[in-house]
C-alpha atoms as one frame of an Amber mdcrd trajectory, in Angstrom:
protein
  -2.178  -8.487   0.287  -3.937  -7.406  -3.114  -4.909  -3.581  -2.344  -7.886
  -1.760  -4.654  -8.081   1.747  -4.768 -10.428   3.719  -7.543  -9.027   7.184
 -10.153  -9.856   9.914 -10.531 -11.874   8.678 -13.545 -13.766   5.619 -11.804
 -12.103   2.630 -12.593 -10.664   0.961 -10.308  -6.689  -0.835  -9.777  -5.263
  -3.518  -7.575  -2.338  -4.252  -6.959   0.041  -7.048  -4.867   1.850  -5.094
  -1.590   3.341  -6.355   1.835   1.402  -6.048   4.787   4.127  -4.094   7.061
   1.928  -4.318  10.682  -1.517  -4.753  11.977  -1.063  -2.445  14.600  -4.674
  -1.209  16.835  -6.916  -1.743  13.406  -4.885  -0.467  10.552  -2.685  -2.205
   8.221  -0.170  -0.826   7.895   1.557  -0.191   4.238   4.576   1.620   2.546
   4.241   3.248  -1.151   6.393   6.065  -2.456   4.513   9.666  -2.609   4.783
   9.721  -6.361   3.298   6.180  -7.206   0.014   5.846  -8.607  -1.487   3.867
  -5.478  -0.043   7.196  -3.539  -2.233   9.629  -5.863  -5.552   7.741  -5.869
  -5.542   7.146  -1.979  -4.428  11.291  -1.837  -7.900  11.884  -4.380  -9.850
   9.160  -2.687  -8.664   7.381   0.677 -11.079   4.561   0.398  -9.533   1.504
  -0.111 -10.062  -2.516  -0.084  -7.430  -5.221   0.450  -7.999  -8.783   0.084
  -6.128 -11.146   2.032  -5.090 -14.679   0.084  -5.020 -18.095   2.431  -5.541
 -20.894   0.351  -4.462 -23.760   2.444  -7.297 -22.572   4.152  -9.423 -21.965
   1.377 -10.773 -18.520   2.687  -9.835 -15.145   2.166 -10.539 -11.980   4.720
 -11.238  -8.421   3.182 -10.405  -5.763   4.685 -12.774  -1.840   3.159 -11.497
   1.408   4.927  -9.899   4.524   5.265  -6.260   4.985   3.996  -4.519   8.482
   5.475  -0.524   8.916   4.912   0.967   8.305   8.987   4.082   9.874  10.712
   7.072  10.770   9.632   8.839   8.108  12.185   6.496   5.195  11.269   7.735
   5.107   7.709  12.093   5.966   8.970  11.670   3.440  11.355   9.620   0.467
   8.561  12.569   0.915   6.401  15.168   0.831   8.367  14.205  -2.599   9.323
  14.411  -3.550   5.746  17.332  -5.284   4.557  20.413  -3.117   2.986  19.225
  -4.795  -0.952  16.225  -3.707  -0.099  16.730  -0.269   0.601  18.692   0.035
  -2.255  16.325  -0.711  -4.251  14.010   1.494  -3.321  16.677   4.329  -3.115
  16.802   3.796  -7.311  13.621   2.185  -8.557  10.456   4.079  -9.964   7.630
   1.485  -8.834   4.583   2.143 -11.009   6.043   4.610 -12.977   4.807   4.067
 -16.592   7.559   3.092 -18.912   7.149   5.066 -22.140  10.151   3.022 -24.083
  12.437   1.124 -22.689  16.027   2.402 -25.193  15.363   5.613 -22.919  15.233
   4.051 -19.261  18.213   5.088 -17.333  20.701   2.509 -17.029  20.743  -0.129
 -13.987  22.067   0.710 -11.072  21.391   4.723 -11.100  18.589   7.004  -9.026
  16.723   9.303 -10.205  17.609  11.131  -6.252  16.007   9.723  -3.290  12.973
   8.257  -2.564  11.541   7.617   1.122   8.627   5.232   1.639   5.938   6.566
   2.982   4.013   4.633   5.405   0.026   4.652   5.089  -2.240   3.045   7.370
  -6.257   1.521   6.745  -7.919   1.855   9.410 -11.535   0.361  10.744 -14.069
   2.693  11.581 -15.100   0.206  14.082 -11.189  -0.641  15.296 -12.173  -3.974
  14.952  -8.963  -6.747  13.730 -10.236  -8.436  10.292 -11.658 -12.066  10.997
 -10.970 -14.660   8.343 -13.217 -16.418   6.546 -16.042 -13.760   6.904 -17.905
 -11.141   4.986 -15.964  -7.941   5.184 -14.539  -7.784   8.733 -14.286  -4.079
   8.046 -17.121  -1.447   6.844 -17.210   2.648   6.584 -20.072   3.413   7.918
 -22.199   5.577   6.298 -20.840   8.676   8.867
């Protein structure tokens, strides 16, 4: 899915990430708290996601408020990942700006453990997304 957030400068930022679960009116995805997306969601929790289904010639748009989910869910999702993906998560600073490639740490090194963080984007109405319609979840004006 594509997830869009807004930075402090008011500029939108979009990236592709994996939907981990669809639960009771929430989209569940993971990220590190050190990432730009987590920083932007912390400052402004409103986000939008787009799912593209080229075989159907459709897309589903979802808009809502993101929040950090419980730690237990983050640990469960991390444990379900293949071991090599767990190690990759612990060893990389995905999303960090690279100033100088010559200053990059050696492959396989780590700047410390970085457990995943789970965010959920909840529907104000609790309705599941619908394929091929206008935004399935909209934030109410209240």
